[in-house]
C-alpha positions in Angstrom: 78.1 36.2 130.5 77.7 36.8 126.8 81.3 35.7 126.1 80.9 32.4 127.8 82.9 30.8 130.6 86.3 31.8 129.1 85.3 35.5 129.2 83.9 35.4 132.7 87.0 33.7 134.0 89.2 36.2 132.2 87.4 39.1 133.8 87.7 37.4 137.2 91.4 36.8 136.6 92.1 40.4 135.9 89.9 41.6 138.8 91.2 39.0 141.2 94.8 40.3 140.9 94.5 44.1 141.0 98.2 44.6 141.7 99.2 42.7 138.6 96.6 44.4 136.5 97.7 47.8 137.7 101.4 47.2 137.1 100.8 46.0 133.5 98.1 48.6 132.6 100.1 51.5 133.8 102.9 50.7 131.5 100.5 50.4 128.6 98.8 53.6 129.7 102.1 55.5 129.5 102.7 54.4 125.9 99.1 55.3 124.9 99.3 58.6 126.7 102.4 59.7 124.9 101.3 58.4 121.5 97.7 59.7 121.8 98.7 63.2 123.1 101.3 63.5 120.3 98.8 62.6 117.7 96.3 65.1 119.1 98.9 67.9 119.3 100.1 67.3 115.8 96.5 67.2 114.5 95.7 70.5 116.2 98.9 72.1 114.9 98.3 70.7 111.4 94.7 72.2 111.5 96.2 75.5 112.5 98.7 75.3 109.6 96.0 74.6 107.1 94.0 77.5 108.6 97.0 79.8 108.3 97.6 78.9 104.7 93.9 79.3 103.9 94.1 82.8 105.3 97.4 83.9 103.8 96.9 82.3 100.4 93.1 82.0 100.0 93.3 81.8 96.1 95.8 81.6 93.3 95.0 85.1 92.1 93.7 88.1 93.9 92.4 91.0 91.8 91.6 94.4 93.3 91.3 97.9 92.0 93.9 100.7 92.2 93.2 103.6 94.6 90.2 105.6 93.5 89.0 103.0 91.0 86.3 100.3 91.1 86.0 96.9 89.5 83.8 96.2 86.6 80.7 94.3 87.6 81.1 91.9 84.7 84.7 91.1 85.5 83.9 88.0 87.5 81.5 86.7 84.8 84.2 87.2 82.1 86.8 85.4 84.2 84.5 82.6 85.0 83.9 82.0 81.3 87.7 81.3 80.8 88.4 77.5 80.9 91.9 78.2 82.4 90.3 79.5 85.6 88.1 78.0 88.3 86.4 79.1 91.5 86.0 82.7 90.4 84.6 84.6 93.4 83.6 88.3 93.7 82.9 89.9 97.0 82.6 93.3 98.6 84.2 94.9 101.6 83.2 98.0 103.6 84.3 99.8 106.7 82.2 99.6 109.9 82.6 100.6 113.5 82.5 97.9 116.2 83.2 98.7 119.9 84.3 102.3 119.0 87.0 101.0 116.6 86.9 100.7 112.8 86.9 97.3 111.2 86.3 95.6 107.8 83.1 93.8 107.0 82.9 91.5 104.0 80.3 89.4 102.2 82.9 86.7 101.2 81.5 83.2 101.5 84.0 81.4 103.6 83.1 78.2 102.0 84.6 79.3 98.7 88.0 79.9 100.2 90.7 77.6 98.9 91.1 74.5 101.1 87.9 75.3 102.9 88.6 72.4 105.3 91.4 74.6 106.6 89.0 77.2 107.9 87.6 76.1 111.2 85.5 77.9 113.8 86.5 78.3 117.4 82.9 78.6 118.4 79.8 77.9 116.2 79.9 76.6 112.7 80.9 77.9 109.3 78.7 75.6 107.3 75.9 78.0 106.4 75.6 81.7 107.2 72.0 82.7 107.7 70.7 86.2 107.2 71.3 88.7 110.1 74.2 86.5 111.2 77.9 87.3 111.3 81.3 85.5 111.6 83.8 87.4 113.7 87.6 87.0 113.7 89.5 86.1 116.9 90.7 89.6 117.7 87.3 91.3 117.5 85.6 88.4 119.2 88.0 88.7 122.1 87.7 92.5 122.2 83.9 92.4 122.1 83.7 89.4 124.4 81.3 87.5 122.1 81.0 83.9 121.0 78.5 82.0 118.8 75.0 82.8 119.8 75.7 86.3 121.2 74.5 89.6 119.7 76.8 92.3 118.3 76.2 95.8 117.0 78.0 97.3 114.1 77.8 100.9 112.8 77.8 101.5 109.1 77.8 105.2 108.1 76.3 106.0 111.5 73.5 103.4 111.3 73.6 100.6 113.9 73.1 97.1 112.7 72.3 94.3 115.1 73.6 90.9 114.1 73.8 87.4 115.7 77.2 85.8 115.9 77.1 82.6 113.9 80.7 81.6 114.6 84.1 83.0 115.7 87.4 82.3 114.0 90.5 81.0 115.8 92.6 83.7 114.1 92.5 86.4 111.5 90.0 86.3 108.6 90.9 86.0 104.9 91.8 89.1 102.9 91.9 91.2 106.2 88.2 90.8 106.9 87.1 91.1 110.5 83.3 90.5 110.1 81.7 88.3 107.4 78.0 88.7 106.6 75.7 87.4 103.9 75.6 89.5 100.7 72.0 90.6 101.3 72.9 92.0 104.7 75.8 94.0 103.3 73.5 95.4 100.7 71.0 96.2 103.4 73.7 98.1 105.2 74.1 100.4 102.2 77.3 99.0 100.5 77.8 99.6 96.8 76.9 96.9 94.3 80.3 96.8 92.6 82.7 94.1 93.9 85.9 95.3 95.6 87.8 92.0 95.1 87.7 89.1 92.7 89.6 85.9 93.3 90.3 82.9 91.0 92.2 79.7 91.0 93.9 77.9 88.2 91.8 75.1 86.8 95.0 72.9 86.4 97.5 72.0 89.1 101.2 72.8 88.7 103.2 75.6 87.3 101.8 75.1 83.8 98.3 75.5 84.9 99.1 78.8 86.8 100.9 80.2 83.8 97.9 79.5 81.6 95.6 81.0 84.2 97.7 84.1 84.5 97.7 84.6 80.8 93.9 84.3 80.8 93.6 86.9 83.5 96.0 89.3 81.7 94.0 88.9 78.5 90.8 89.6 80.2 92.1 92.6 82.1 93.7 94.3 79.1 90.8 93.9 76.7 89.7 96.9 74.7 86.5 97.3 76.8 88.5 97.7 80.0 91.7 99.4 79.1 95.1 98.7 80.5 96.2 98.5 84.1 93.0 99.1 85.9 93.3 95.9 88.0 96.4 94.3 89.7 96.7 90.5 89.7 98.6 88.9 92.5 99.7 85.3 92.3 99.9 83.8 95.8 99.9 80.1 94.9 103.5 79.7 96.0 102.6 80.5 99.6 100.4 77.5 100.0 103.0 74.7 100.3 102.3 71.5 102.2 103.7 71.4 105.8 106.3 68.8 104.9 108.4 69.6 108.0 105.5 69.1 110.3 104.7 65.7 108.6 108.3 64.6 108.9 108.5 65.6 112.6 105.2 63.8 113.3 106.5 60.6 111.7 109.7 60.7 113.6 108.1 61.4 116.9 105.5 58.6 116.5 108.2 56.1 115.6 110.2 57.0 118.7 107.2 56.8 120.9 106.3 53.4 119.3 109.2 52.0 121.3 107.4 52.8 124.5 104.4 50.8 123.2 106.7 47.9 122.3 108.1 47.9 125.9 104.5 47.9 127.2 103.6 44.9 125.0 106.7 43.1 126.1 105.6 43.7 129.7 102.2 42.2 129.0 103.8 39.1 127.4 106.2 38.7 130.4 103.4 39.1 132.9 101.3 36.6 131.1 104.1 34.1 131.1 104.7 34.5 134.9 100.9 34.2 135.4 100.8 30.9 133.6 103.6 29.6 135.8 102.0 30.8 139.0 98.5 29.5 138.1 99.4 26.1 136.8 97.3 24.4 139.4 94.4 26.6 138.7 94.5 25.8 135.0 94.8 22.1 135.8 91.7 22.3 138.0 89.8 24.1 135.3 90.7 21.3 132.9 89.6 18.7 135.4 86.3 20.5 135.8 85.7 20.2 132.1 87.0 23.4 130.6 88.6 22.6 127.2 92.1 23.6 126.2 90.8 26.0 123.6 88.7 27.7 126.3 91.8 28.1 128.6 93.7 29.5 125.6 90.9 32.1 125.0 90.8 33.0 128.7 94.5 33.9 128.9 94.3 35.7 125.6 91.3 37.8 126.7 93.1 38.6 130.0 96.0 40.1 128.0 93.6 42.0 125.8 91.9 43.4 128.9 95.2 44.6 130.2 95.6 46.5 126.9 92.1 47.9 127.0 92.5 49.1 130.6 95.8 50.7 129.7 94.4 52.2 126.6 91.4 53.8 128.3 93.6 55.2 131.1 96.2 56.5 128.6 93.5 58.3 126.5 91.9 59.7 129.7 95.3 61.2 130.7 96.6 62.1 127.2 93.7 64.2 125.9 93.8 66.8 128.7 97.5 66.9 128.6 97.5 67.5 124.8 94.9 70.3 125.2 97.3 72.0 127.6 100.2 71.6 125.3 98.3 73.1 122.4 97.1 76.1 124.4 100.7 76.7 125.5 102.3 76.2 122.1 99.8 78.1 120.0 96.7 79.8 121.5 95.1 80.3 118.1 95.3 76.6 117.2 92.0 74.9 117.2 92.0 71.8 119.5 91.5 68.9 117.1 91.0 65.3 118.3 91.9 62.7 115.6 89.2 60.3 116.7 89.8 57.9 113.9 93.6 57.7 114.6 93.1 57.3 118.3 90.5 54.6 117.8 92.9 52.8 115.4 95.7 53.1 118.0 93.4 51.7 120.8 92.2 48.8 118.6 95.7 48.0 117.4 97.0 48.0 121.0 94.3 45.6 122.2 95.0 43.3 119.3 98.8 43.4 119.9 98.5 42.8 123.6 96.1 39.9 122.9 98.7 38.6 120.4 101.4 39.0 123.1 99.6 36.5 125.2 99.4 33.9 122.5 102.4 31.8 123.6 101.6 31.9 127.3 98.0 31.0 126.5 99.2 28.1 124.4 101.2 26.8 127.3 98.3 27.2 129.7 96.0 25.3 127.3 98.3 22.3 127.4 98.2 22.0 131.2 96.9 18.5 132.0 94.1 18.0 134.5 96.3 15.7 136.5 98.3 18.7 137.6 95.5 19.8 140.0 95.3 16.3 141.5 99.1 15.9 141.8 99.5 19.2 143.6 96.5 18.8 145.9 97.3 18.4 149.6 
């Protein structure tokens, strides 16, 4: 009713011929299902790839003490004062017992890990870790049978500590950590004040920036107040390359599946053309009753757009569960990620394209003279 007579007649035209609407919409749904599920699978695998890189290469430089030594408490402050370095982070680790097995607990702030958007939670949220809460990696979450909101007990030097699970990770944790707690909670457990690991990133991108950053770290570590060789620096920036192969594969697959959508659009145009031929008398009668040629044009165009909308909704309804199944089979640790923006863009583009496919048939229908209804009346 809000779209006027042309909109009401378009809805009646689609609903009045369910066989024709089903035959066209199913072809469109097939294309949307393939494209939508492919986009969703690639988004999930891309999120897993970013997560893997964030875990394997959390920072450009990883500084840790040799066996039997400890880090200087002022090391992180001295490194942070160097302009060649950025994102200097110091954190502590300790050994705890969870479910009768030893594990590593850390007070690393997961928000400070390089490419923090790559770290996602399977359950819960990583946005803010409150006191008396813990983030658990996938292995220990499965072993303990916990998820966000559950309670877990860890033993540190024989003392039990009760914590609430804030989130669980889809895979391993950075730097081999199994449990991640706030710094105040790790201190309350009895961990030492000296950091066990210091990380830093180069302030400049590229090889030149990493070389300058490495020189700054070397100069800081070999200063007269620290001596030589107390800390080992590890450059892991080369491990964090972009997933170019995945991006290339995604582009190729989408282009191939785009042919299916083109076939569906061609089907909409063909059906609209046949509809115009079959409904010539109907269009003439509408013109005789006072419906303008522009309104007839809008009616046929909206009918084609409705075919695209019905096919798009059906395709998304089938594609999302299918893509979830594919992701679970391909990589169980991959977080299921739905690219809502891309799917909405595909749906909108499909509706517009199917509406455009009916432009020529709609133009022919709008030129049907009112005399056709009288001439064919018996």
